[in-house]
PDB file as gemmi writes it, atoms N, CA and C in Angstrom:
CRYST1    1.000    1.000    1.000  90.00  90.00  90.00 P 1                      
ATOM      1  N   MET A   1       5.584  -0.257  -5.119  1.00  0.00           N  
ATOM      2  CA  MET A   1       6.208  -1.766  -5.026  1.00  0.00           C  
ATOM      3  C   MET A   1       4.911  -2.820  -4.830  1.00  0.00           C  
ATOM      4  N   GLN A   2       3.730  -2.522  -4.183  1.00  0.00           N  
ATOM      5  CA  GLN A   2       2.800  -3.403  -4.014  1.00  0.00           C  
ATOM      6  C   GLN A   2       2.245  -3.851  -5.217  1.00  0.00           C  
ATOM      7  N   PRO A   3       1.836  -3.155  -6.216  1.00  0.00           N  
ATOM      8  CA  PRO A   3       1.307  -3.530  -7.384  1.00  0.00           C  
ATOM      9  C   PRO A   3       2.324  -4.600  -8.098  1.00  0.00           C  
ATOM     10  N   LEU A   4       3.476  -4.507  -8.111  1.00  0.00           N  
ATOM     11  CA  LEU A   4       4.506  -5.233  -8.727  1.00  0.00           C  
ATOM     12  C   LEU A   4       4.394  -6.603  -7.761  1.00  0.00           C  
ATOM     13  N   LEU A   5       4.328  -6.655  -6.610  1.00  0.00           N  
ATOM     14  CA  LEU A   5       4.379  -7.878  -5.821  1.00  0.00           C  
ATOM     15  C   LEU A   5       3.098  -8.664  -6.126  1.00  0.00           C  
ATOM     16  N   ALA A   6       2.069  -7.803  -6.090  1.00  0.00           N  
ATOM     17  CA  ALA A   6       0.569  -8.677  -6.204  1.00  0.00           C  
ATOM     18  C   ALA A   6       0.559  -9.269  -7.430  1.00  0.00           C  
ATOM     19  N   ARG A   7       1.101  -8.669  -8.595  1.00  0.00           N  
ATOM     20  CA  ARG A   7       0.925  -9.298  -9.779  1.00  0.00           C  
ATOM     21  C   ARG A   7       1.903 -10.471 -10.017  1.00  0.00           C  
ATOM     22  N   THR A   8       3.005 -10.534  -9.285  1.00  0.00           N  
ATOM     23  CA  THR A   8       4.025 -11.563  -9.425  1.00  0.00           C  
ATOM     24  C   THR A   8       4.121 -12.696  -8.212  1.00  0.00           C  
ATOM     25  N   ILE A   9       4.883 -12.198  -7.427  1.00  0.00           N  
ATOM     26  CA  ILE A   9       5.223 -13.136  -6.189  1.00  0.00           C  
ATOM     27  C   ILE A   9       3.799 -13.528  -5.244  1.00  0.00           C  
ATOM     28  N   GLY A  10       3.104 -12.364  -5.075  1.00  0.00           N  
ATOM     29  CA  GLY A  10       1.890 -12.524  -4.311  1.00  0.00           C  
ATOM     30  C   GLY A  10       0.796 -12.848  -4.828  1.00  0.00           C  
ATOM     31  N   ARG A  11       0.786 -13.088  -6.376  1.00  0.00           N  
ATOM     32  CA  ARG A  11      -0.702 -13.312  -7.073  1.00  0.00           C  
ATOM     33  C   ARG A  11      -1.639 -14.154  -6.384  1.00  0.00           C  
ATOM     34  N   SER A  12      -1.187 -15.459  -6.125  1.00  0.00           N  
ATOM     35  CA  SER A  12      -2.209 -16.167  -5.294  1.00  0.00           C  
ATOM     36  C   SER A  12      -2.413 -15.830  -3.913  1.00  0.00           C  
ATOM     37  N   THR A  13      -1.491 -15.378  -3.087  1.00  0.00           N  
ATOM     38  CA  THR A  13      -1.480 -14.662  -1.820  1.00  0.00           C  
ATOM     39  C   THR A  13      -2.786 -13.539  -1.764  1.00  0.00           C  
ATOM     40  N   TYR A  14      -2.744 -12.605  -2.686  1.00  0.00           N  
ATOM     41  CA  TYR A  14      -3.660 -11.596  -2.790  1.00  0.00           C  
ATOM     42  C   TYR A  14      -4.899 -12.073  -3.425  1.00  0.00           C  
ATOM     43  N   THR A  15      -4.960 -13.066  -4.288  1.00  0.00           N  
ATOM     44  CA  THR A  15      -6.281 -13.707  -4.758  1.00  0.00           C  
ATOM     45  C   THR A  15      -6.937 -14.262  -3.514  1.00  0.00           C  
ATOM     46  N   ASP A  16      -6.339 -15.116  -2.727  1.00  0.00           N  
ATOM     47  CA  ASP A  16      -6.728 -15.833  -1.648  1.00  0.00           C  
ATOM     48  C   ASP A  16      -7.293 -14.715  -0.667  1.00  0.00           C  
ATOM     49  N   MET A  17      -6.493 -13.573  -0.440  1.00  0.00           N  
ATOM     50  CA  MET A  17      -7.007 -12.756   0.579  1.00  0.00           C  
ATOM     51  C   MET A  17      -8.171 -11.763  -0.012  1.00  0.00           C  
ATOM     52  N   ARG A  18      -8.296 -11.688  -1.190  1.00  0.00           N  
ATOM     53  CA  ARG A  18      -9.535 -10.917  -1.642  1.00  0.00           C  
ATOM     54  C   ARG A  18     -10.833 -11.930  -1.488  1.00  0.00           C  
ATOM     55  N   ALA A  19     -10.742 -12.974  -1.785  1.00  0.00           N  
ATOM     56  CA  ALA A  19     -11.678 -13.981  -1.475  1.00  0.00           C  
ATOM     57  C   ALA A  19     -12.101 -14.251  -0.090  1.00  0.00           C  
ATOM     58  N   MET A  20     -11.110 -14.274   0.813  1.00  0.00           N  
ATOM     59  CA  MET A  20     -11.573 -14.500   2.151  1.00  0.00           C  
ATOM     60  C   MET A  20     -12.298 -13.260   2.570  1.00  0.00           C  
ATOM     61  N   GLU A  21     -11.716 -12.040   2.229  1.00  0.00           N  
ATOM     62  CA  GLU A  21     -12.611 -10.685   2.640  1.00  0.00           C  
ATOM     63  C   GLU A  21     -13.809 -10.647   2.003  1.00  0.00           C  
ATOM     64  N   GLN A  22     -14.119 -11.270   0.788  1.00  0.00           N  
ATOM     65  CA  GLN A  22     -15.530 -11.266   0.228  1.00  0.00           C  
ATOM     66  C   GLN A  22     -16.410 -12.054   1.067  1.00  0.00           C  
ATOM     67  N   ILE A  23     -15.553 -13.324   1.560  1.00  0.00           N  
ATOM     68  CA  ILE A  23     -16.574 -14.286   2.519  1.00  0.00           C  
ATOM     69  C   ILE A  23     -16.821 -13.648   3.634  1.00  0.00           C  
ATOM     70  N   VAL A  24     -16.109 -12.846   4.227  1.00  0.00           N  
ATOM     71  CA  VAL A  24     -16.455 -12.178   5.470  1.00  0.00           C  
ATOM     72  C   VAL A  24     -17.551 -11.048   5.256  1.00  0.00           C  
ATOM     73  N   ARG A  25     -17.218 -10.337   4.153  1.00  0.00           N  
ATOM     74  CA  ARG A  25     -18.194  -9.179   3.816  1.00  0.00           C  
ATOM     75  C   ARG A  25     -19.546  -9.717   3.505  1.00  0.00           C  
ATOM     76  N   ASP A  26     -19.686 -10.812   2.914  1.00  0.00           N  
ATOM     77  CA  ASP A  26     -21.043 -11.520   2.691  1.00  0.00           C  
ATOM     78  C   ASP A  26     -21.660 -12.361   3.745  1.00  0.00           C  
ATOM     79  N   SER A  27     -20.841 -12.357   4.801  1.00  0.00           N  
ATOM     80  CA  SER A  27     -21.211 -13.364   6.067  1.00  0.00           C  
ATOM     81  C   SER A  27     -22.599 -12.893   6.839  1.00  0.00           C  
ATOM     82  N   GLY A  28     -22.950 -11.589   6.703  1.00  0.00           N  
ATOM     83  CA  GLY A  28     -24.047 -11.024   7.351  1.00  0.00           C  
ATOM     84  C   GLY A  28     -23.658 -10.761   8.926  1.00  0.00           C  
ATOM     85  N   LEU A  29     -22.538 -10.771   9.086  1.00  0.00           N  
ATOM     86  CA  LEU A  29     -22.119 -10.492  10.594  1.00  0.00           C  
ATOM     87  C   LEU A  29     -21.661  -9.145  10.539  1.00  0.00           C  
ATOM     88  N   ASN A  30     -21.470  -8.681  11.751  1.00  0.00           N  
ATOM     89  CA  ASN A  30     -20.762  -7.271  12.093  1.00  0.00           C  
ATOM     90  C   ASN A  30     -19.373  -7.476  12.007  1.00  0.00           C  
ATOM     91  N   TRP A  31     -18.684  -6.961  10.958  1.00  0.00           N  
ATOM     92  CA  TRP A  31     -17.320  -7.160  10.570  1.00  0.00           C  
ATOM     93  C   TRP A  31     -16.386  -6.063  10.427  1.00  0.00           C  
ATOM     94  N   THR A  32     -15.278  -6.418  10.704  1.00  0.00           N  
ATOM     95  CA  THR A  32     -13.997  -5.310  10.167  1.00  0.00           C  
ATOM     96  C   THR A  32     -12.959  -6.268   9.726  1.00  0.00           C  
ATOM     97  N   VAL A  33     -12.423  -5.871   8.654  1.00  0.00           N  
ATOM     98  CA  VAL A  33     -11.113  -6.385   8.107  1.00  0.00           C  
ATOM     99  C   VAL A  33     -10.103  -5.479   8.528  1.00  0.00           C  
ATOM    100  N   ILE A  34      -9.082  -6.178   9.204  1.00  0.00           N  
ATOM    101  CA  ILE A  34      -7.876  -5.450   9.525  1.00  0.00           C  
ATOM    102  C   ILE A  34      -6.462  -5.832   8.759  1.00  0.00           C  
ATOM    103  N   ARG A  35      -6.006  -4.865   8.075  1.00  0.00           N  
ATOM    104  CA  ARG A  35      -4.835  -5.452   7.205  1.00  0.00           C  
ATOM    105  C   ARG A  35      -3.571  -4.823   7.920  1.00  0.00           C  
ATOM    106  N   SER A  36      -2.733  -5.576   8.083  1.00  0.00           N  
ATOM    107  CA  SER A  36      -1.287  -4.858   8.759  1.00  0.00           C  
ATOM    108  C   SER A  36      -0.400  -5.120   7.572  1.00  0.00           C  
ATOM    109  N   SER A  37       0.553  -4.059   7.918  1.00  0.00           N  
ATOM    110  CA  SER A  37       1.894  -4.228   7.050  1.00  0.00           C  
ATOM    111  C   SER A  37       2.622  -5.330   7.599  1.00  0.00           C  
ATOM    112  N   GLY A  38       3.851  -5.505   7.162  1.00  0.00           N  
ATOM    113  CA  GLY A  38       4.864  -6.609   7.723  1.00  0.00           C  
ATOM    114  C   GLY A  38       4.886  -6.469   9.214  1.00  0.00           C  
ATOM    115  N   LEU A  39       4.740  -7.459   9.929  1.00  0.00           N  
ATOM    116  CA  LEU A  39       4.795  -7.663  11.411  1.00  0.00           C  
ATOM    117  C   LEU A  39       6.301  -7.755  12.048  1.00  0.00           C  
ATOM    118  N   PHE A  40       6.647  -7.116  13.126  1.00  0.00           N  
ATOM    119  CA  PHE A  40       7.791  -7.196  13.893  1.00  0.00           C  
ATOM    120  C   PHE A  40       7.560  -7.325  15.457  1.00  0.00           C  
ATOM    121  N   ASP A  41       8.270  -7.794  16.013  1.00  0.00           N  
ATOM    122  CA  ASP A  41       8.013  -7.660  17.526  1.00  0.00           C  
ATOM    123  C   ASP A  41       8.559  -6.386  18.162  1.00  0.00           C  
ATOM    124  N   ALA A  42       7.566  -6.179  19.076  1.00  0.00           N  
ATOM    125  CA  ALA A  42       7.971  -4.831  20.133  1.00  0.00           C  
ATOM    126  C   ALA A  42       7.296  -5.246  21.256  1.00  0.00           C  
ATOM    127  N   GLY A  43       8.011  -4.615  22.457  1.00  0.00           N  
ATOM    128  CA  GLY A  43       7.789  -4.976  23.856  1.00  0.00           C  
ATOM    129  C   GLY A  43       6.557  -4.408  24.327  1.00  0.00           C  
ATOM    130  N   HIS A  44       5.880  -3.267  23.484  1.00  0.00           N  
ATOM    131  CA  HIS A  44       5.027  -2.489  24.031  1.00  0.00           C  
ATOM    132  C   HIS A  44       4.118  -1.890  22.899  1.00  0.00           C  
ATOM    133  N   VAL A  45       3.011  -1.383  23.280  1.00  0.00           N  
ATOM    134  CA  VAL A  45       2.241  -0.676  22.277  1.00  0.00           C  
ATOM    135  C   VAL A  45       2.832   0.864  22.014  1.00  0.00           C  
ATOM    136  N   SER A  46       2.854   1.270  20.661  1.00  0.00           N  
ATOM    137  CA  SER A  46       3.501   2.429  20.559  1.00  0.00           C  
ATOM    138  C   SER A  46       2.572   3.070  19.621  1.00  0.00           C  
ATOM    139  N   PRO A  47       2.672   4.440  19.287  1.00  0.00           N  
ATOM    140  CA  PRO A  47       1.920   5.163  18.318  1.00  0.00           C  
ATOM    141  C   PRO A  47       1.759   4.324  17.083  1.00  0.00           C  
ATOM    142  N   TYR A  48       0.580   4.280  16.715  1.00  0.00           N  
ATOM    143  CA  TYR A  48       0.261   3.622  15.632  1.00  0.00           C  
ATOM    144  C   TYR A  48      -0.813   4.327  14.711  1.00  0.00           C  
ATOM    145  N   GLU A  49      -1.085   4.159  13.517  1.00  0.00           N  
ATOM    146  CA  GLU A  49      -2.165   4.805  12.526  1.00  0.00           C  
ATOM    147  C   GLU A  49      -3.129   3.824  11.976  1.00  0.00           C  
ATOM    148  N   VAL A  50      -4.287   4.130  12.062  1.00  0.00           N  
ATOM    149  CA  VAL A  50      -5.509   3.364  11.668  1.00  0.00           C  
ATOM    150  C   VAL A  50      -6.390   4.033  10.613  1.00  0.00           C  
ATOM    151  N   SER A  51      -6.541   3.475   9.452  1.00  0.00           N  
ATOM    152  CA  SER A  51      -7.152   4.297   8.323  1.00  0.00           C  
ATOM    153  C   SER A  51      -7.954   3.353   7.513  1.00  0.00           C  
ATOM    154  N   ASP A  52      -9.158   3.856   6.894  1.00  0.00           N  
ATOM    155  CA  ASP A  52      -9.924   2.982   5.997  1.00  0.00           C  
ATOM    156  C   ASP A  52      -9.403   3.365   4.553  1.00  0.00           C  
ATOM    157  N   GLY A  53      -8.249   4.195   4.372  1.00  0.00           N  
ATOM    158  CA  GLY A  53      -7.561   4.568   3.335  1.00  0.00           C  
ATOM    159  C   GLY A  53      -6.261   3.881   3.419  1.00  0.00           C  
ATOM    160  N   PRO A  54      -5.399   3.917   2.360  1.00  0.00           N  
ATOM    161  CA  PRO A  54      -4.166   3.558   2.137  1.00  0.00           C  
ATOM    162  C   PRO A  54      -3.181   4.359   3.333  1.00  0.00           C  
ATOM    163  N   LEU A  55      -2.494   3.653   3.756  1.00  0.00           N  
ATOM    164  CA  LEU A  55      -1.189   4.030   4.635  1.00  0.00           C  
ATOM    165  C   LEU A  55       0.112   3.861   4.127  1.00  0.00           C  
ATOM    166  N   ASP A  56       1.171   4.710   4.474  1.00  0.00           N  
ATOM    167  CA  ASP A  56       2.278   4.690   3.751  1.00  0.00           C  
ATOM    168  C   ASP A  56       3.286   3.623   4.508  1.00  0.00           C  
ATOM    169  N   GLY A  57       3.041   3.294   5.819  1.00  0.00           N  
ATOM    170  CA  GLY A  57       3.861   2.610   6.511  1.00  0.00           C  
ATOM    171  C   GLY A  57       4.278   1.053   5.953  1.00  0.00           C  
ATOM    172  N   VAL A  58       5.388   0.716   6.389  1.00  0.00           N  
ATOM    173  CA  VAL A  58       5.934  -0.596   5.957  1.00  0.00           C  
ATOM    174  C   VAL A  58       5.779  -1.680   6.954  1.00  0.00           C  
ATOM    175  N   PHE A  59       5.837  -1.352   8.343  1.00  0.00           N  
ATOM    176  CA  PHE A  59       5.969  -2.394   9.262  1.00  0.00           C  
ATOM    177  C   PHE A  59       4.636  -2.068  10.308  1.00  0.00           C  
ATOM    178  N   THR A  60       4.275  -3.012  10.970  1.00  0.00           N  
ATOM    179  CA  THR A  60       3.401  -2.953  12.155  1.00  0.00           C  
ATOM    180  C   THR A  60       3.796  -3.851  13.265  1.00  0.00           C  
ATOM    181  N   SER A  61       3.871  -3.218  14.380  1.00  0.00           N  
ATOM    182  CA  SER A  61       4.462  -4.257  15.550  1.00  0.00           C  
ATOM    183  C   SER A  61       3.041  -5.073  15.889  1.00  0.00           C  
ATOM    184  N   ARG A  62       3.685  -6.394  16.444  1.00  0.00           N  
ATOM    185  CA  ARG A  62       2.504  -7.314  16.832  1.00  0.00           C  
ATOM    186  C   ARG A  62       1.764  -6.771  18.034  1.00  0.00           C  
ATOM    187  N   ALA A  63       2.546  -5.910  18.712  1.00  0.00           N  
ATOM    188  CA  ALA A  63       1.757  -5.195  20.014  1.00  0.00           C  
ATOM    189  C   ALA A  63       0.634  -4.188  19.591  1.00  0.00           C  
ATOM    190  N   ASP A  64       1.138  -3.539  18.555  1.00  0.00           N  
ATOM    191  CA  ASP A  64       0.138  -2.602  18.192  1.00  0.00           C  
ATOM    192  C   ASP A  64      -1.103  -3.071  17.360  1.00  0.00           C  
ATOM    193  N   LEU A  65      -0.702  -4.295  16.744  1.00  0.00           N  
ATOM    194  CA  LEU A  65      -1.842  -4.970  16.015  1.00  0.00           C  
ATOM    195  C   LEU A  65      -2.839  -5.671  17.238  1.00  0.00           C  
ATOM    196  N   ALA A  66      -2.098  -6.113  18.066  1.00  0.00           N  
ATOM    197  CA  ALA A  66      -3.086  -6.767  19.224  1.00  0.00           C  
ATOM    198  C   ALA A  66      -3.825  -5.664  19.685  1.00  0.00           C  
ATOM    199  N   HIS A  67      -3.500  -4.505  19.924  1.00  0.00           N  
ATOM    200  CA  HIS A  67      -4.141  -3.482  20.539  1.00  0.00           C  
ATOM    201  C   HIS A  67      -5.357  -3.131  19.651  1.00  0.00           C  
ATOM    202  N   CYS A  68      -4.876  -2.828  18.416  1.00  0.00           N  
ATOM    203  CA  CYS A  68      -5.924  -2.643  17.313  1.00  0.00           C  
ATOM    204  C   CYS A  68      -7.097  -3.541  17.327  1.00  0.00           C  
ATOM    205  N   LEU A  69      -6.798  -4.983  17.339  1.00  0.00           N  
ATOM    206  CA  LEU A  69      -7.928  -5.847  17.252  1.00  0.00           C  
ATOM    207  C   LEU A  69      -8.681  -5.901  18.712  1.00  0.00           C  
ATOM    208  N   LEU A  70      -8.194  -5.626  19.736  1.00  0.00           N  
ATOM    209  CA  LEU A  70      -9.051  -5.455  20.764  1.00  0.00           C  
ATOM    210  C   LEU A  70      -9.872  -4.284  20.875  1.00  0.00           C  
ATOM    211  N   ALA A  71      -9.384  -2.931  20.553  1.00  0.00           N  
ATOM    212  CA  ALA A  71     -10.109  -1.980  20.234  1.00  0.00           C  
ATOM    213  C   ALA A  71     -11.247  -2.214  19.292  1.00  0.00           C  
ATOM    214  N   GLN A  72     -10.839  -3.023  18.158  1.00  0.00           N  
ATOM    215  CA  GLN A  72     -12.061  -2.824  17.217  1.00  0.00           C  
ATOM    216  C   GLN A  72     -13.218  -3.935  17.661  1.00  0.00           C  
ATOM    217  N   ALA A  73     -12.635  -4.760  18.518  1.00  0.00           N  
ATOM    218  CA  ALA A  73     -13.850  -5.610  19.000  1.00  0.00           C  
ATOM    219  C   ALA A  73     -14.558  -5.024  20.067  1.00  0.00           C  
ATOM    220  N   SER A  74     -14.387  -3.968  20.489  1.00  0.00           N  
ATOM    221  CA  SER A  74     -14.984  -3.225  21.525  1.00  0.00           C  
ATOM    222  C   SER A  74     -15.780  -2.006  20.969  1.00  0.00           C  
ATOM    223  N   GLU A  75     -15.731  -1.702  19.880  1.00  0.00           N  
ATOM    224  CA  GLU A  75     -16.180  -0.243  19.235  1.00  0.00           C  
ATOM    225  C   GLU A  75     -16.678  -0.621  17.981  1.00  0.00           C  
ATOM    226  N   ASP A  76     -17.536   0.115  17.324  1.00  0.00           N  
ATOM    227  CA  ASP A  76     -17.887  -0.016  15.967  1.00  0.00           C  
ATOM    228  C   ASP A  76     -17.576   1.023  14.995  1.00  0.00           C  
ATOM    229  N   ARG A  77     -16.488   1.972  15.282  1.00  0.00           N  
ATOM    230  CA  ARG A  77     -16.262   2.913  14.429  1.00  0.00           C  
ATOM    231  C   ARG A  77     -15.865   2.399  12.895  1.00  0.00           C  
ATOM    232  N   PHE A  78     -15.254   1.469  12.905  1.00  0.00           N  
ATOM    233  CA  PHE A  78     -14.665   0.757  11.575  1.00  0.00           C  
ATOM    234  C   PHE A  78     -15.804  -0.243  11.044  1.00  0.00           C  
ATOM    235  N   ALA A  79     -16.796  -0.585  11.624  1.00  0.00           N  
ATOM    236  CA  ALA A  79     -17.752  -1.734  11.414  1.00  0.00           C  
ATOM    237  C   ALA A  79     -18.149  -1.624   9.926  1.00  0.00           C  
ATOM    238  N   GLY A  80     -18.022  -2.925   9.172  1.00  0.00           N  
ATOM    239  CA  GLY A  80     -18.438  -2.923   8.037  1.00  0.00           C  
ATOM    240  C   GLY A  80     -17.336  -2.234   6.858  1.00  0.00           C  
ATOM    241  N   ARG A  81     -16.143  -2.151   7.474  1.00  0.00           N  
ATOM    242  CA  ARG A  81     -15.097  -1.484   6.612  1.00  0.00           C  
ATOM    243  C   ARG A  81     -13.833  -2.395   6.678  1.00  0.00           C  
ATOM    244  N   THR A  82     -12.863  -2.214   5.588  1.00  0.00           N  
ATOM    245  CA  THR A  82     -11.704  -2.704   5.579  1.00  0.00           C  
ATOM    246  C   THR A  82     -10.672  -1.599   6.031  1.00  0.00           C  
ATOM    247  N   ILE A  83      -9.877  -1.875   7.040  1.00  0.00           N  
ATOM    248  CA  ILE A  83      -8.782  -0.832   7.638  1.00  0.00           C  
ATOM    249  C   ILE A  83      -7.536  -1.218   7.569  1.00  0.00           C  
ATOM    250  N   GLU A  84      -6.602  -0.325   7.526  1.00  0.00           N  
ATOM    251  CA  GLU A  84      -5.068  -0.779   7.418  1.00  0.00           C  
ATOM    252  C   GLU A  84      -4.513  -0.276   8.793  1.00  0.00           C  
ATOM    253  N   ILE A  85      -3.517  -0.726   9.367  1.00  0.00           N  
ATOM    254  CA  ILE A  85      -2.719  -0.491  10.584  1.00  0.00           C  
ATOM    255  C   ILE A  85      -1.363  -0.508  10.319  1.00  0.00           C  
ATOM    256  N   THR A  86      -0.645   0.476  10.677  1.00  0.00           N  
ATOM    257  CA  THR A  86       0.917   0.608  10.810  1.00  0.00           C  
ATOM    258  C   THR A  86       1.393   1.473  11.944  1.00  0.00           C  
ATOM    259  N   THR A  87       2.473   0.824  12.166  1.00  0.00           N  
ATOM    260  CA  THR A  87       3.333   1.492  13.389  1.00  0.00           C  
ATOM    261  C   THR A  87       3.923   2.883  12.908  1.00  0.00           C  
ATOM    262  N   SER A  88       3.648   3.880  13.506  1.00  0.00           N  
ATOM    263  CA  SER A  88       4.228   5.291  12.997  1.00  0.00           C  
ATOM    264  C   SER A  88       5.455   5.615  13.849  1.00  0.00           C  
ATOM    265  N   GLU A  89       5.815   4.988  14.845  1.00  0.00           N  
ATOM    266  CA  GLU A  89       6.974   5.268  15.667  1.00  0.00           C  
ATOM    267  C   GLU A  89       7.664   4.238  16.032  1.00  0.00           C  
ATOM    268  N   GLY A  90       8.904   3.972  15.916  1.00  0.00           N  
ATOM    269  CA  GLY A  90       9.816   3.094  16.279  1.00  0.00           C  
ATOM    270  C   GLY A  90       9.886   1.721  15.367  1.00  0.00           C  
ATOM    271  N   ALA A  91       9.337   1.838  14.191  1.00  0.00           N  
ATOM    272  CA  ALA A  91       9.329   0.764  13.328  1.00  0.00           C  
ATOM    273  C   ALA A  91      10.696   0.489  12.507  1.00  0.00           C  
ATOM    274  N   PRO A  92      11.188  -0.719  12.530  1.00  0.00           N  
ATOM    275  CA  PRO A  92      12.550  -0.840  11.975  1.00  0.00           C  
ATOM    276  C   PRO A  92      12.416  -0.487  10.517  1.00  0.00           C  
ATOM    277  N   THR A  93      13.610  -0.348  10.045  1.00  0.00           N  
ATOM    278  CA  THR A  93      13.912  -0.167   8.444  1.00  0.00           C  
ATOM    279  C   THR A  93      13.702  -1.651   7.796  1.00  0.00           C  
ATOM    280  N   LEU A  94      13.877  -1.704   6.718  1.00  0.00           N  
ATOM    281  CA  LEU A  94      13.589  -2.941   5.913  1.00  0.00           C  
ATOM    282  C   LEU A  94      15.058  -3.406   6.024  1.00  0.00           C  
ATOM    283  N   LEU A  95      16.010  -2.872   6.042  1.00  0.00           N  
ATOM    284  CA  LEU A  95      17.404  -3.323   6.119  1.00  0.00           C  
ATOM    285  C   LEU A  95      17.492  -4.016   7.443  1.00  0.00           C  
ATOM    286  N   GLN A  96      16.999  -3.427   8.529  1.00  0.00           N  
ATOM    287  CA  GLN A  96      16.918  -4.066   9.983  1.00  0.00           C  
ATOM    288  C   GLN A  96      16.230  -5.231   9.974  1.00  0.00           C  
ATOM    289  N   VAL A  97      14.757  -5.438   9.368  1.00  0.00           N  
ATOM    290  CA  VAL A  97      14.202  -6.610   9.193  1.00  0.00           C  
ATOM    291  C   VAL A  97      14.907  -7.750   8.511  1.00  0.00           C  
ATOM    292  N   ILE A  98      15.424  -7.430   7.365  1.00  0.00           N  
ATOM    293  CA  ILE A  98      16.218  -8.322   6.424  1.00  0.00           C  
ATOM    294  C   ILE A  98      17.396  -8.930   7.296  1.00  0.00           C  
ATOM    295  N   ARG A  99      18.137  -7.964   7.865  1.00  0.00           N  
ATOM    296  CA  ARG A  99      19.280  -8.592   8.717  1.00  0.00           C  
ATOM    297  C   ARG A  99      18.714  -9.370   9.772  1.00  0.00           C  
ATOM    298  N   ARG A 100      17.837  -8.966  10.694  1.00  0.00           N  
ATOM    299  CA  ARG A 100      17.313  -9.782  11.811  1.00  0.00           C  
ATOM    300  C   ARG A 100      16.749 -11.190  11.230  1.00  0.00           C  
ATOM    301  N   GLU A 101      15.975 -11.053  10.149  1.00  0.00           N  
ATOM    302  CA  GLU A 101      15.653 -12.437   9.567  1.00  0.00           C  
ATOM    303  C   GLU A 101      16.891 -13.278   9.060  1.00  0.00           C  
ATOM    304  N   ALA A 102      17.652 -12.870   8.317  1.00  0.00           N  
ATOM    305  CA  ALA A 102      18.684 -13.543   7.887  1.00  0.00           C  
ATOM    306  C   ALA A 102      19.883 -14.125   8.763  1.00  0.00           C  
ATOM    307  N   PHE A 103      19.962 -13.094   9.908  1.00  0.00           N  
ATOM    308  CA  PHE A 103      21.319 -13.399  10.809  1.00  0.00           C  
ATOM    309  C   PHE A 103      20.787 -13.593  12.207  1.00  0.00           C  
ATOM    310  N   GLY A 104      19.410 -13.286  12.527  1.00  0.00           N  
ATOM    311  CA  GLY A 104      19.084 -13.453  13.842  1.00  0.00           C  
ATOM    312  C   GLY A 104      19.404 -12.337  14.916  1.00  0.00           C  
ATOM    313  N   ARG A 105      19.705 -11.106  14.203  1.00  0.00           N  
ATOM    314  CA  ARG A 105      20.161  -9.972  15.138  1.00  0.00           C  
ATOM    315  C   ARG A 105      19.832  -8.806  14.307  1.00  0.00           C  
ATOM    316  N   SER A 106      19.727  -7.678  15.357  1.00  0.00           N  
ATOM    317  CA  SER A 106      19.038  -6.497  14.747  1.00  0.00           C  
ATOM    318  C   SER A 106      20.079  -5.521  14.231  1.00  0.00           C  
TER     319      SER A 106                                                      
END                                                                             
């Protein structure tokens, strides 16, 4: 589904994202680009996956993303690389997210 979105609805979004990431790469700084999947609220950090390759998850909790950001700020495991993060347990379904966004309930 991502290739279709990247070519249509998200064309300028993905172009802007690639340009921003290139600026970071060319900066000469110690960097890590972290790409999350769709964000949702959660009350705590849960199991999540981080990889410098593609991940299958659709959603990432904001708590998991914050935890990952702090971890990357204090280690250099992924320095100079682009990584992805996705929540592996407790993520909502696409229908739950649509319902929550449209009607304000889970």
